[in-house]
N, C-alpha and C positions, 0 to 999 in steps of 0.2 A: 744617672747612673749608680749603683748602690756605692755605698763606698763598705770594706769588712774590716773587721776589728779580730784580733785571737786574744780570748783572756790564757793569758800566762798560767795563767794559777793549772791551770787546765790542759794545755799543751806545750810540746818544749820540754816537757821535762824530765826528759835527762839529759838535760841542758841547766846550768846555774842561772836563774832568774835575769839577771843584763844580761844572759846570751840569748839567751829567751829573745828576744828584743831584735835584735839581727836576723834572727833565723827567718820569724815572723813577717819582717823586709822583705826577707829571700823567699817566704814561700808567697809574695805576691799580697799579702795584707800592708795599708796602708795605717795603722791604729792598732794599742792592744790595750788589754782592759786587765787593772791588777788589785781583784776586790783587798786584796791583803800587804799592802806594799809599809808598812809598820817597821819591818824587822831586817828592813837592807836602808841603806842613807841615805837619802832624799838624793845624795853629790850623785854616788853611782850610779840610780836609774837615770837619773836627768841627764848624765851627759852620756848614758844608751842611748836614748832617748835623741840626743842632738846628733852621735854618729850616723843613726841608720835614719835619720829626719821622719820619727814616728810620733805619730800622736799620742796622746793617753788618753783617751775615751773613759774612760769610770774605776771612781775606786769606790769602797763601799765604807757605811761610817752608821756606828762607832770601830775603833778599834776591836779585833775581838778577842775574845777571850782564850787565852791558851790549855785555863784549866777543866776544861768544861762546863763552864760557865755562860752565861745568858749571849746569844748570837745577835743582836738588836734587841733595843729594850724601847724601843721609840715609845712606841705604846702601852711598857706599863707603868702604873700606877703609880707604882712605888721610885720607879728610876729615873724621874724625871732633871731630878740634880745629875743624877751619873752622865747622862745622856746631853746634860748640857755639857754638861766640864767637858767628857768627849769630844761631842763634835766640832770643841776647838780646835780642839788637836787635831782631826780629821782633815779638819778644813786649813792646817796650817799644810798639811800634805799637799794636798790638791791645788792650793797658788805655789809650795815651791815647785811643784813639778807638772802644770800647767793643767790637771786633770779637768777636762769638758763637762763630767759630769761627777755627782756624786748619788751614790745610791742611802738611802738614808734604812736601814734595816729596818720595821717592827716588832719582832720580837714575839713571844708566848707571852698569849691574854687572850682575853676574853671578855664579852660583856660592851652596855653602852660605855661604864667610863672607861673600862680601854678606846673605845674610840673616840671620846672628849679626849682623852688626852696623848697621841694621836693627833689629832689635828694643833690642839693645843703646842705639842710641840714642834710642827712643821710650821704652827703660823712663826714661833720662835725664831725657829729656822730658816727661814726662809726673809725672816726679815731682819736678822740676823749677819745673810753672806746674804744681800742682794744683787751683786755679781757675777755669785756662782750658784749653776745651773746643778737643779737637784731635780728624784726620781725615790719614785714609791717602784713595787713592784708585788704583785700576785705570787704568793708558792702555795705549789698544790703542801697539802697534811699530810698525802701518803712520802715524799718526804722527808719533810716538815712537821713531824703532829705536836699539834697547838699551836701556829706559825699562827696570828692573830691573821695579818691581810690575808684570807688564800681565798679572794672572792672578786672579778674584773667590777663587781654594778659598784661592791663597796670599794675598790680603787674608786673610783667614777665619783663616790658620793662625797669621797674623801677629798678629793681633788677638789670639789666645787666648792665643800664646806670653806677649806682652806684659798680659794682660788688669788692663786702669788701666781706673776708671770716665769718667773725663775722655778718655777714646780710643775713636774712633767708624769707619766704612767713610764715604766720600764717596760716594757712589751715580751716578758719570753714568750716564744711561739711552744715550746718544751712544755714550760705549769700550764697555760693558755689548754693544752689538747688532753692535760692530768685532768685539770680540772674543772673542761665546758666540753669536753668531747670533741669540741671543732675550733681549731685554732684556725683556720677561716674566718667562723664567724665571729669568734669575740674580735677578729682585728677589724673585720664591715663594724663591729659597731663602736668599738674600744679607742683602734688602732690613729680618730684623729687626734688621744689627746698625749702620744707616744713621743718621748725623746729620742726611746733608747729600746733599741732591735736584740734580741740573746733568741740561738738557736742550737738545735739539737736535736738527733733523732730519738723518735715519743715512739714504744717505753723503757729503750734500754737507753739513751744518754747517750746515744754515741755519733758517729756521721751526718751531718745529714743530708744522706745520701740513701734511705731506703725508709720505713718505719710506715705511719700514719699519717704523717704528713706529708701534700706534693709541695713541698722546695722549692721545685722550679718553679710552679704556680705561684707559691709564697713572696717567691720575688719577684715577679712581675706585678704582682699586687700591690706587696711595693713601692716600685717604679712609677704603677699606674696612678696610685696614688699623692706621689712624690714626693716619699719619703726623704729628709735629707740628714736622717741621720743616722746614727757607727749599726751596721748589721752585725752582731758580736759571736765567733765563735763561740758556742760554751760549755763545753764536749769533755767523755773524759776516749780516746782516742780506742777503739776497738784494738788495732795490732804494734806492735814494736813502736814503732815513733808513728808521731805524728803527721812525719809528711808522706810517708806514704800512704794514710789514709786520705789528699789534697784531694781529688777528680772533685768533686763539689765543687770546689774552691775555682778550679781551671773554667771548669765547664761554666759558671757562676758569672765570671769578669768573660 
């Protein structure tokens, strides 16, 4: 049976961040992901998770730059020192909050040097935090121009090069559809590497109930393949509230 998580950076945003955790539990989710927990006291988040008996599925690393700077720099050749310093901060948050996964963002870069930089940083990170599960995620460059990790085959090459048991693929079906034109085929080729799945309607990135991806069929495929990670709803609700658009979740459960 699939386990569903809510990305509370985009869902239940009518509520304060910590209150979104209880709202997600009430809606039927069993976990949340918080890409950027860094501006909230970790103790407040931890208390809310415990009260609601919720798991924290994932956070992003490194912490985001709120001043318009880089969103990730693990592949940026000049950013290695900064990456390693900020990774340690993100790791402390993950450990305090009991985050199942940390998503390492590659950032904007290009060329062979960026590829080697990403591999080196991932090798360092997997060695520095052997008990923490990490992920990398291909992102379509229509949404994030210049993002280095923009291809699933490239992600597979990097995962093979690092070859660490605590590093996995983060499979976002929305990005897979945008990158390849066939999210189901991308899963067939690369799903065995996935430790975390994210979902949204394509092309609007709203509720996964219409659009280019047949999500009931996709969920059946995940179940048949024995996927045991979280399936995280990472979308922007089309309506006024998140709750009004959760028919897809009730159907899936």
